N, C-alpha and C positions, 0 to 999 in steps of 0.2 A: 379516544385519541387525544382529546383535550388535555387529559392528565399527562400524557406523554409529552405534549408540547411544553408543559410547565416543568417537567422533571429536572431539567438541567438549569433552569432559570429561576429557581426559588430556593431559599436556604433550607426550609423545612417543608416537606410535602404536607398538603392539607388533609389528605386521606391516603391510606395504604393501597398499594396496587399489587397485583399478583406478579407483575413484571418487576425485575430489580431496578431500583432507582440508581442512576449513575451518580457516583460521588465526584462531582465536578465543581470547580470553583465557579462562583456566580459572577458573570460579567457586571461591571459597574455601569448603571444607567443614570447616575445622578446628573450628568450633563444634559441628558434628554429631559429631565424634569424642568430645567430652566427654559428649554425650548417649548415644552408643553404649556408652561405658565404663560408664555408669550402668545401661544396659539389660543389659550383660554381667553386672553384679553381680546384677541381678534374675533373670537366667537361672540363674546359679550358685545363687541362693536357691531357685529351682524344683527344681534337681537335688537340693539338700539336703532340701527338703520331701518329694520323692518317695522319696529313700533313707531318710528317717526315717518313711516311711509315714504322712504327715500326712493329715488329713481331705480327701477329694476336693474338696469345695466350696472349701476354703482354697486348694488348688492351682489350681483353676480361676479363682478370683478373681485370684490372682497372675499366671496365664497371660494373663488379659484385660488386666491392667496392662502387661505386656510388649508385647502386641500393639498396644495403644493408643500406647505410647511409640514403637514402631517406625513406626507410621503417621504420627506427627508428624514423625519424621526423614525419612521418605519424602516427605511433602508438602513439607517445607522444601527438600529437594534438587530436587524437581520444580519448585518455584517458582523456585529459582535458575537451573535449566536454561532455563525459559521466559523469564525476564527477562534472561538473558545469551546463551546459545547460540542460542535460537530468535529472540530479538529481533534479534541481529546478522545472522542469516540473512535475516530480513525486511528489514532496513535495507539489505542488499546488493542487493536487488531482482533477485537472480540466481534465476531460476525453478527451476533444478536444485537449488540449495541450499535454497530454500524448500520445494520438494516433498519433499526428503530429510527435513527437520525435521518436516513435517506427517506424513509416513509414520512417523517414529519416535514421534511423539506418539500417533498412532492405534494403533500396536502396543502402546505402554505402556498406553493406556486399555483396549484390548481384553483385555489380560492381567488387568486389575482388575475387569472386568465379569463 
């Protein structure tokens, strides 16, 4: 299933699958890279806070900020996936491709619940 999740979001598959790989354009995630670099800085800040034995509540507040920032990036990438990869599968009217995308979404959602 992990390979299916990647099939529409990478330019070249890392290994062959028995299932046909959809030929879809890859959504651009470069704007998320900038956000992730900021989050990386926040995580570095958490490491420093812990090594300096800062107050627990201060660490937890920073931790929540990192988690919230990651959730925004995750939501943005999911939105792009639905509007690009899933939408193209639906437009193809190919039942197998549609079922594959629905299964991927259900797997992603079940991991979050």
